[in-house]
C-alpha positions as CSV (number, residue, x, y, z in Angstrom):
1,M,-93.4,-4.3,13.4
2,T,-95.0,-4.6,16.8
3,V,-98.7,-4.3,17.2
4,S,-99.7,-3.8,20.8
5,G,-102.9,-5.2,22.2
6,S,-105.0,-7.9,20.7
7,F,-105.7,-8.4,17.0
8,Q,-108.1,-10.5,15.0
9,E,-107.2,-11.8,11.6
10,R,-109.5,-10.6,8.9
11,F,-108.1,-12.5,5.9
12,A,-105.0,-13.2,3.9
13,Y,-104.4,-13.4,0.2
14,Y,-101.7,-13.6,-2.4
15,P,-101.8,-10.2,-4.3
16,Y,-98.2,-10.3,-5.5
17,P,-97.3,-13.9,-6.7
18,H,-94.3,-12.6,-8.6
19,K,-92.9,-11.2,-5.3
20,N,-93.9,-14.3,-3.3
21,A,-95.7,-12.1,-0.7
22,L,-98.8,-12.6,1.3
23,K,-100.9,-9.7,2.5
24,L,-102.4,-10.3,5.9
25,M,-105.2,-8.0,7.0
26,A,-106.3,-7.8,10.6
27,R,-108.3,-5.6,13.0
28,T,-106.0,-4.1,15.6
29,G,-105.9,-1.3,18.1
30,S,-104.7,1.0,15.3
31,D,-108.1,0.6,13.5
32,V,-110.7,3.3,13.9
33,N,-113.4,1.2,12.3
34,Q,-113.8,-2.1,14.1
35,R,-116.1,-3.5,11.3
36,F,-113.3,-3.6,8.8
37,G,-109.7,-4.3,9.8
38,E,-107.3,-2.0,7.9
39,T,-104.0,-3.1,9.4
40,W,-101.9,-4.8,6.7
41,V,-98.8,-6.9,7.1
42,Y,-96.9,-8.2,4.2
43,V,-94.9,-11.4,4.7
44,D,-92.8,-13.6,2.5
45,A,-95.0,-16.6,1.5
46,T,-92.1,-19.1,1.9
47,T,-90.2,-18.0,5.0
48,G,-92.9,-15.9,6.8
49,A,-90.4,-13.1,7.2
50,P,-92.0,-9.6,7.5
51,L,-91.7,-7.5,4.4
52,G,-93.6,-4.4,5.4
53,H,-96.7,-3.1,7.0
54,Y,-99.4,-0.5,6.9
55,L,-101.1,1.0,10.0
56,P,-104.3,3.0,9.4
57,T,-103.6,5.5,12.2
58,G,-100.6,6.6,14.2
59,E,-97.7,6.4,11.7
60,A,-98.6,8.9,9.0
61,S,-101.0,11.8,9.4
62,G,-102.3,11.4,5.9
63,N,-103.3,7.8,6.5
64,T,-104.9,8.8,9.8
65,V,-107.0,11.5,8.1
66,T,-108.0,9.2,5.2
67,T,-109.0,6.5,7.6
68,W,-111.1,8.8,9.7
69,L,-112.8,10.4,6.6
70,T,-113.5,7.0,5.1
71,T,-114.9,5.7,8.4
72,L,-117.1,8.7,8.9
73,H,-118.3,8.5,5.2
74,I,-119.5,4.9,5.6
75,A,-121.0,5.7,9.0
76,A,-119.0,3.0,10.7
77,V,-118.5,4.8,14.0
78,G,-121.1,6.2,16.4
79,G,-123.5,3.4,16.2
80,L,-127.1,3.7,15.2
81,P,-127.6,7.4,16.3
82,Y,-124.8,8.5,13.9
83,R,-126.2,6.4,11.1
84,I,-129.6,8.0,11.6
85,V,-128.1,11.5,11.5
86,V,-126.2,10.7,8.3
87,T,-129.3,9.3,6.7
88,L,-131.3,12.4,7.6
89,L,-128.6,14.7,6.3
90,G,-128.6,12.7,3.0
91,L,-132.3,13.0,2.7
92,V,-132.1,16.8,3.4
93,V,-129.5,17.2,0.6
94,A,-131.8,15.2,-1.8
95,V,-134.9,17.2,-0.9
96,L,-133.1,20.5,-1.2
97,S,-131.7,19.5,-4.6
98,V,-135.2,18.5,-5.9
99,T,-136.9,21.6,-4.6
100,G,-134.1,23.8,-6.1
101,V,-134.7,22.3,-9.5
102,I,-138.5,22.8,-9.1
103,I,-138.0,26.5,-8.1
104,W,-135.6,27.0,-10.9
105,G,-138.0,25.4,-13.4
106,R,-140.9,27.7,-12.2
107,K,-138.7,30.8,-12.6
108,W,-137.5,29.7,-16.0
109,R,-141.0,29.1,-17.2
110,A,-142.2,32.5,-15.8
111,R,-139.5,34.3,-17.8
112,R,-140.5,32.8,-21.1
């Protein structure tokens, strides 16, 4: 696997002790969300030989779509203006839900 550009190690851990593999996570140019690195490289814990990798964008369209949806869902792109818009939309949904229940309750009581 070749990762072009710079990368910054996020963390490494030992999720598969029975396979003697380390999972290295890093932020790379393939990441949409620069707050959380989503590029994974699996290496043999003894030899350091690469065992596999996962790129969040560019290789598989399903991974790219999932990465973008997750990033938009947690408002990790667009900076403060996007977070404000997402917050306001969330408040609108909550207010519409509450007013819908209130209107339904009034109609329900009027029918009785």
